[in-house]
C-alpha positions in Angstrom: -151.4 -62.5 -21.3 -150.1 -64.4 -24.3 -150.5 -67.7 -22.5 -154.1 -66.9 -21.6 -154.9 -65.8 -25.1 -153.3 -68.9 -26.8 -155.2 -71.1 -24.3 -158.5 -69.4 -25.3 -157.7 -69.9 -29.0 -157.0 -73.6 -28.5 -160.2 -74.0 -26.4 -162.2 -72.3 -29.1 -160.8 -74.4 -31.9 -160.9 -77.8 -30.1 -163.8 -77.3 -27.6 -161.5 -78.3 -24.7 -159.1 -76.1 -22.7 -155.5 -77.3 -23.2 -153.6 -79.0 -20.4 -149.9 -78.6 -19.6 -149.6 -75.6 -22.0 -146.1 -74.6 -22.8 -145.1 -71.8 -25.1 -142.0 -71.2 -27.2 -141.5 -67.7 -28.7 -139.3 -66.8 -31.7 -139.1 -63.1 -32.7 -138.7 -62.0 -36.3 -138.6 -58.7 -38.1 -141.6 -56.5 -38.8 -141.7 -53.1 -40.5 -144.4 -51.5 -38.4 -145.2 -53.8 -35.5 -143.5 -53.1 -32.1 -142.8 -56.8 -31.9 -143.7 -59.8 -34.0 -143.1 -63.4 -32.9 -144.1 -66.9 -33.8 -145.4 -68.7 -30.7 -145.4 -72.5 -30.7 -147.8 -73.9 -28.2 -147.4 -77.5 -27.0 -150.1 -79.0 -24.9 -152.2 -82.0 -24.1 -155.6 -82.2 -25.7 -158.9 -83.4 -24.3 -157.8 -87.1 -24.7 -154.4 -86.4 -23.0 -152.5 -86.6 -26.3 -149.6 -84.3 -27.2 -150.7 -81.5 -29.6 -149.2 -78.4 -31.1 -150.4 -75.0 -32.5 -148.3 -72.2 -34.0 -149.6 -68.6 -34.1 -148.1 -65.3 -35.1 -148.4 -62.6 -32.4 -148.1 -59.0 -33.3 -147.8 -56.2 -30.8 -149.1 -53.0 -32.5 -148.8 -49.5 -31.2 -150.0 -46.2 -32.6 -151.2 -46.1 -36.2 -150.3 -49.8 -36.9 -152.8 -50.8 -34.3 -155.5 -50.0 -36.9 -154.7 -53.4 -38.5 -157.0 -55.1 -35.9 -160.0 -53.1 -37.2 -158.9 -53.7 -40.8 -159.0 -57.4 -40.2 -162.4 -57.3 -38.6 -164.0 -55.0 -41.1 -162.3 -55.9 -44.3 -160.2 -59.0 -44.3 -162.5 -61.4 -42.5 -165.3 -60.6 -44.9 -163.6 -60.0 -48.3 -160.1 -61.4 -48.1 -160.2 -64.5 -45.9 -158.9 -66.7 -48.7 -155.8 -64.5 -49.3 -154.8 -63.6 -45.7 -153.8 -65.4 -42.5 -156.8 -66.1 -40.3 -157.4 -63.7 -37.4 -157.6 -65.9 -34.2 -157.8 -63.4 -31.4 -157.4 -59.7 -30.7 -156.6 -58.3 -27.3 -156.9 -54.5 -27.1 -154.4 -52.9 -24.7 -155.6 -49.4 -25.1 -157.1 -47.0 -27.7 -154.1 -47.4 -30.0 -152.5 -50.5 -28.7 -153.3 -54.1 -29.6 -152.1 -57.7 -29.6 -153.1 -59.6 -32.7 -153.0 -63.4 -32.9 -152.9 -64.7 -36.4 -152.7 -68.1 -38.1 -149.0 -69.0 -38.8 -149.1 -69.8 -42.5 -146.7 -72.4 -43.7 -145.2 -71.3 -47.0 -144.2 -73.7 -49.8 -140.8 -72.0 -50.1 -139.0 -68.8 -49.3 -139.2 -67.3 -52.7 -142.0 -68.7 -55.0 -142.1 -65.6 -57.3 -139.6 -67.0 -59.8 -142.5 -69.1 -61.0 -144.7 -66.9 -63.3 -147.7 -69.0 -62.2 -147.3 -67.9 -58.6 -147.1 -64.2 -59.6 -150.0 -64.6 -61.9 -152.0 -66.2 -59.1 -151.4 -63.2 -56.8 -152.7 -60.9 -59.5 -155.8 -63.0 -60.0 -156.5 -62.8 -56.3 -155.9 -59.1 -56.2 -158.2 -58.5 -59.1 -161.0 -60.5 -57.5 -160.5 -58.8 -54.2 -160.6 -55.3 -55.6 -163.7 -56.1 -57.7 -165.5 -57.5 -54.6 -164.8 -54.7 -52.2 -165.9 -52.1 -54.7 -169.5 -53.2 -54.2 -169.4 -53.0 -50.4 -169.6 -50.2 -47.8 -166.6 -51.0 -45.6 -165.6 -48.8 -42.6 -161.8 -48.5 -42.4 -159.9 -46.7 -39.6 -159.1 -43.1 -40.5 -155.7 -42.3 -41.9 -154.7 -39.1 -43.7 -152.8 -40.7 -46.4 -152.7 -37.6 -48.6 -150.9 -35.8 -45.8 -148.4 -38.6 -45.5 -147.6 -38.6 -49.2 -146.9 -34.8 -49.0 -144.6 -35.3 -46.0 -142.7 -38.3 -47.5 -142.4 -36.5 -50.9 -140.8 -33.5 -49.2 -138.4 -35.8 -47.4 -137.4 -37.5 -50.7 -136.7 -34.1 -52.3 -134.6 -33.0 -49.4 -132.6 -36.3 -49.4 -132.0 -36.0 -53.2 -130.8 -32.5 -52.7 -128.4 -33.6 -50.0 -127.1 -36.4 -52.2 -125.8 -33.8 -54.7 -123.0 -33.3 -52.2 -121.8 -36.9 -52.6 -120.3 -37.7 -56.0 -121.0 -41.4 -55.5 -124.8 -40.6 -55.3 -124.9 -37.9 -57.9 -126.6 -40.3 -60.4 -129.7 -40.3 -58.2 -130.1 -36.5 -58.2 -130.6 -36.2 -62.0 -134.3 -36.6 -61.6 -134.6 -34.1 -58.7 -136.6 -31.7 -60.8 -139.0 -34.4 -62.0 -139.5 -35.6 -58.5 -140.3 -32.0 -57.4 -142.7 -31.6 -60.3 -144.6 -34.8 -59.6 -144.6 -34.1 -55.9 -146.1 -30.6 -56.5 -148.8 -32.0 -58.8 -149.5 -35.1 -56.7 -152.7 -33.8 -54.9 -154.2 -33.1 -58.4 -152.9 -36.3 -59.8 -154.3 -38.3 -57.0 -157.7 -36.7 -57.4 -157.7 -37.8 -61.0 -156.4 -41.3 -60.1 -159.1 -41.9 -57.5 -161.8 -40.8 -60.0 -160.4 -43.0 -62.8 -163.2 -45.4 -64.0 -163.8 -48.2 -63.4 -161.2 -48.5 -60.7 -162.3 -45.5 -58.6 -161.6 -45.3 -54.9 -162.1 -48.5 -52.8 -160.4 -50.5 -50.0 -156.9 -51.7 -51.0 -154.1 -53.6 -49.2 -151.8 -50.6 -49.5 -148.4 -52.4 -49.3 -148.4 -55.2 -51.8 -144.9 -56.5 -52.5 -143.1 -59.8 -52.4 -142.0 -59.3 -48.8 -145.7 -59.2 -47.8 -146.7 -62.1 -49.8 -146.2 -65.9 -49.7 -147.7 -69.0 -51.2 -149.1 -71.9 -49.1 -150.5 -75.3 -50.1 -154.1 -75.9 -49.0 -156.7 -78.2 -50.2 -154.3 -79.7 -52.7 -153.5 -76.5 -54.4 -151.2 -73.5 -54.1 -152.7 -70.2 -52.8 -151.1 -66.8 -52.6 -151.4 -65.1 -49.3 -151.0 -61.4 -48.3 -149.8 -60.5 -44.8 -149.4 -57.2 -43.0 -152.7 -55.4 -43.7 -151.9 -52.4 -41.4 -151.6 -50.0 -44.4 -155.0 -51.0 -45.8 -156.9 -47.8 -46.8 -159.1 -46.3 -49.4 -157.2 -45.8 -52.6 -156.9 -46.9 -56.2 -156.6 -50.6 -57.0 -153.9 -49.5 -59.4 -151.7 -48.6 -56.4 -151.7 -52.2 -55.3 -151.2 -53.5 -58.8 -148.3 -51.1 -59.5 -146.6 -51.8 -56.2 -146.8 -55.5 -56.9 -145.6 -55.4 -60.5 -142.8 -52.8 -59.9 -141.4 -54.5 -56.8 -141.6 -57.9 -58.6 -139.8 -56.3 -61.6 -137.0 -55.2 -59.3 -136.3 -58.7 -57.9 -137.2 -60.8 -61.0 -135.9 -59.9 -64.4 -138.5 -62.1 -66.1 -141.2 -60.0 -64.6 -140.1 -57.1 -66.9 -140.8 -59.2 -70.0 -144.1 -60.4 -68.6 -145.2 -57.0 -67.3 -148.1 -56.5 -69.8 -149.1 -60.1 -69.6 -149.4 -59.8 -65.8 -151.2 -56.5 -66.2 -153.8 -58.0 -68.6 -154.3 -61.0 -66.2 -155.2 -58.5 -63.4 -157.6 -56.7 -65.7 -159.4 -59.9 -66.5 -159.7 -60.9 -62.8 -161.0 -57.4 -62.1 -163.7 -58.0 -64.7 -162.4 -55.8 -67.5 -161.2 -56.6 -71.1 -157.6 -57.5 -71.3 -156.7 -54.3 -73.1 -154.2 -51.8 -71.9 -155.5 -48.5 -73.1 -153.5 -45.2 -72.9 -155.7 -44.0 -70.1 -155.1 -47.1 -68.1 -151.4 -46.9 -68.6 -151.3 -43.3 -67.6 -153.3 -44.0 -64.4 -151.0 -46.9 -63.6 -147.8 -44.8 -63.8 -149.4 -42.1 -61.6 -150.3 -44.8 -59.1 -146.7 -46.0 -59.3 -145.4 -42.5 -58.6 -147.8 -42.2 -55.7 -146.3 -45.4 -54.2 -142.8 -44.1 -54.8 -143.5 -40.8 -53.0 -145.5 -42.3 -50.2 -142.3 -43.7 -48.6 -140.6 -46.2 -50.9 -138.2 -43.8 -52.5 -137.4 -42.0 -49.2 -136.7 -45.3 -47.5 -134.0 -46.3 -49.9 -132.5 -42.8 -50.1 -132.0 -42.9 -46.4 -130.3 -46.2 -46.5 -127.8 -45.3 -49.2 -126.7 -42.3 -47.2 -126.2 -44.2 -44.0 -122.6 -45.4 -43.5 -123.8 -47.6 -40.7 -125.7 -49.8 -43.1 -124.0 -52.9 -44.7 -122.5 -52.2 -48.1 -124.7 -54.9 -49.7 -127.8 -53.2 -48.3 -126.7 -49.8 -49.5 -126.1 -51.2 -52.9 -129.5 -52.8 -53.1 -131.1 -49.6 -51.9 -129.2 -47.6 -54.5 -130.6 -49.8 -57.2 -134.1 -49.7 -55.7 -134.0 -45.9 -55.6 -133.0 -45.9 -59.3 -135.9 -48.1 -60.0 -138.4 -45.8 -58.2 -137.0 -42.8 -59.9 -137.6 -44.5 -63.2 -141.3 -44.9 -62.2 -141.4 -41.2 -61.5 -139.9 -40.5 -64.9 -142.6 -42.6 -66.5 -145.3 -40.8 -64.6 -143.8 -37.5 -65.5 -143.8 -38.5 -69.2 -147.5 -39.4 -69.1 -148.5 -36.1 -67.4 -146.6 -33.8 -69.7 
């Protein structure tokens, strides 16, 4: 099936079916895909010359299969400059799909040490959010509010369990604040999604350095967002907060530049570069929403798992502390 699809992609791009097509598959990790692989196709073109094409193939089952519809309805129209090109989709069932995407060649493994790269991503995000706000875009259904409630309950339970472990007791100091924000989250999210001028519009839903890279195209560097399977209706501040907070965790310089980056986003979105109290409050509520939608629980599970590598548990401990700090900030703004 993959060979046939890759052959069709090559024929569509070149106008000639490939001859002597040979595929090499290399799997790599993916948070939600059943399998993700880079497929290298080597073939003879219409003039019998050796040629090559690399594509990313994602096998998606269940809710992640909605990414195919997200690409068709949202990405192709409004985010083509900041996402890999969708080359082909093969539906295997109602909730099962194979996606064939452009294999983007990144300039380096970690471009975000350069403030210009991080700033470029914020500019792209701001323009994207501004553009989709003016469009009526159909996205696959997803009860995200129900998911937040479930993930928040799981995070509370894990924090309560961590009280039994002296090594993890530090994380439990904010248990009461987590419970307060989790209980208030339905009301807080209604306020967030009504916050003007951001409102409720299509967002990527999972913006962090692991889902972003920088490529060189047409003589300039361009930020690219991958893994659009969590795209949904939400507040643009959820994307912004996720990016700034995750970047802050990995790059100390991002903390110093936080407000500069924030202002850059506002400018790209079409707003004055002024961080008002209302905008800051909505930003921290968006951050708490991200924390309780799975980020905090993910790291709490890892720190409690003795089968995980010590280095990974240490990193997750620090990440959990970081997300608890975000919840404390949200709690302060909602008191």
